[in-house]
C-alpha positions in Angstrom: 24.7 82.3 10.6 25.6 81.1 7.2 25.2 77.5 8.3 21.8 78.3 9.9 20.6 79.9 6.7 21.8 77.0 4.6 19.5 74.5 6.4 16.5 76.9 6.9 13.3 75.3 5.8 14.8 72.0 4.9 13.9 70.0 8.0 17.5 68.9 8.3 19.7 68.9 11.4 22.4 71.5 12.1 25.0 69.8 14.3 27.0 71.8 16.7 30.1 69.7 17.7 31.7 69.8 21.2 33.5 73.1 21.9 33.0 76.8 22.6 31.9 79.0 19.7 32.3 82.7 20.3 30.2 85.3 18.5 29.3 88.9 19.0 26.3 89.4 16.6 22.9 88.0 17.5 22.2 84.6 15.7 18.8 84.2 14.1 17.6 80.6 14.1 15.3 79.7 11.2 12.1 77.6 10.9 11.8 73.9 10.0 15.1 72.9 11.3 16.7 70.9 14.1 19.6 72.4 16.1 21.5 69.7 18.1 24.6 69.9 20.1 26.8 67.4 22.0 25.5 68.3 25.4 24.6 71.5 27.3 28.1 71.8 28.8 29.9 70.2 25.9 28.6 72.5 23.1 28.6 76.2 24.1 27.4 79.1 22.0 29.2 82.0 23.8 27.7 85.4 23.0 30.0 88.3 23.6 27.7 91.2 22.6 25.1 93.2 24.6 21.9 92.2 22.8 20.0 88.9 22.7 22.2 85.9 22.1 19.8 84.0 19.8 16.5 85.0 18.3 13.7 83.3 16.4 11.7 86.0 14.5 8.3 85.1 13.3 5.4 87.6 12.8 3.3 88.2 15.8 -0.4 87.2 15.8 0.4 84.8 12.9 0.6 81.3 14.5 3.5 80.6 12.2 4.3 76.8 12.0 7.9 77.0 13.0 8.7 73.3 13.6 11.9 74.1 15.5 13.7 71.5 17.7 16.7 72.5 19.8 18.6 70.2 22.2 21.9 69.7 24.0 23.3 73.2 23.6 24.6 75.7 26.1 23.5 79.3 25.4 25.8 81.5 27.4 26.9 85.2 27.5 30.2 86.5 28.8 29.7 90.1 27.6 27.7 92.8 29.4 24.5 91.4 30.8 21.8 93.8 29.7 18.4 94.4 31.3 15.7 93.2 28.9 18.0 91.0 26.9 18.1 87.2 26.9 20.1 84.2 25.9 17.2 83.1 23.7 14.2 84.9 22.4 11.3 83.4 20.4 8.7 85.5 18.8 5.5 84.1 17.1 6.5 80.5 16.8 4.1 77.5 16.8 5.6 74.1 17.5 8.9 74.7 19.3 10.7 72.2 21.4 13.7 72.9 23.6 15.3 70.2 25.8 18.5 69.6 27.7 19.9 73.1 27.1 21.6 75.5 29.4 20.9 79.3 29.6 23.4 81.4 31.5 25.0 84.8 31.8 22.3 87.1 30.5 19.7 89.0 32.6 17.0 86.7 31.1 17.5 83.1 30.1 14.6 82.8 27.7 11.9 85.2 26.4 8.7 83.7 24.9 6.6 86.3 23.0 3.4 84.9 21.4 4.9 81.4 21.3 2.3 78.7 20.9 2.2 74.9 21.4 5.7 74.5 22.7 7.5 72.3 25.2 10.6 72.9 27.4 12.1 69.8 29.1 15.1 69.2 31.3 16.7 72.6 30.7 18.8 74.5 33.2 18.4 78.3 33.8 21.0 80.2 35.7 20.1 83.9 36.2 20.4 86.9 38.5 22.3 90.1 39.2 19.3 92.4 38.8 15.6 92.8 39.8 14.9 92.4 36.1 16.5 88.9 35.9 14.2 86.0 34.9 14.9 82.4 34.1 12.0 82.5 31.7 9.8 85.5 30.8 6.5 84.9 29.1 5.2 88.0 27.5 2.9 89.3 24.7 3.8 92.2 22.4 7.0 94.0 21.5 6.7 96.5 24.4 7.3 93.6 26.8 5.0 95.2 29.3 3.3 92.9 31.8 -0.4 92.3 31.4 -0.9 94.6 28.4 -1.8 92.0 25.9 -3.2 88.6 27.0 -3.7 85.3 25.2 -1.3 85.1 22.3 1.4 83.1 24.2 -0.4 79.9 25.0 -0.3 76.1 25.4 3.3 76.0 26.8 4.6 73.1 28.9 7.6 73.3 31.2 8.6 69.8 32.3 11.4 69.0 34.8 13.5 72.2 34.3 16.0 73.5 36.9 15.9 77.2 37.8 18.9 78.5 39.8 18.7 82.2 40.7 20.1 84.7 43.2 18.5 87.0 45.7 17.2 89.3 43.0 16.0 86.9 40.3 12.6 85.5 39.3 12.4 81.9 38.1 9.4 82.1 35.8 7.7 85.4 35.1 4.4 84.7 33.4 2.8 88.0 32.2 -0.3 86.9 30.4 0.0 83.3 29.2 -3.0 81.0 28.6 -3.3 77.2 29.1 0.2 76.7 30.5 1.5 73.6 32.4 4.3 73.7 34.9 5.2 70.1 35.7 7.9 68.9 38.1 10.2 71.9 37.9 12.8 72.7 40.6 13.5 76.2 41.8 16.6 77.1 43.8 17.1 80.5 45.6 15.8 83.5 43.7 13.6 86.3 45.2 10.4 84.8 43.6 10.1 81.3 42.1 7.0 82.1 40.0 5.3 85.4 39.3 2.0 85.0 37.5 0.2 88.2 36.2 -3.1 88.2 34.3 -2.8 84.5 33.4 -5.7 82.1 32.5 -6.0 78.3 32.9 -2.6 77.3 34.2 -1.6 74.1 36.0 1.2 73.7 38.5 1.8 70.0 39.1 4.5 68.9 41.6 7.8 70.6 41.6 10.1 71.8 44.4 10.3 75.4 45.7 13.4 75.9 47.9 
């Protein structure tokens, strides 16, 4: 966390070398920074607690210019997988890019809450073990209740991601996003590949649903 804080707001790159890095307290990624590893299976951030592995915490309803780029990191959990908790949670960020990352071991791979103008490319989501397991959960508001608040999470693009679930998991759970694009994603197993609730203006282009 000290290394993250040191580069916060500088626009610099925080480099995570190859290896597994164990931690038991939620890491908070900061704005205006690049977080780059050596590959999603070469660099592993292994969370051993029972909360969210990594959070980005910006004010809701603020359209905060976060300018965060994340690539080539494995976000994993080997602790107690907890319903409602995720490997990665973003709240309130505008301009977020995540590519070539792995999300594994938590009930939810990624939660996006009032995230805007963001792209997710060539990532891998492994999830399951509960009816509340999602590869990605798109939600609005701290209650994380489906279809209660619409419209703040918007203009997200999911491009060529892999979703591997089990018989209980949902690949993408979209509870109220607007202007979203799902392009060429691949869904394996899972009880539901995509659940869309109270969404507006979304595009599904290509993809495979096995």
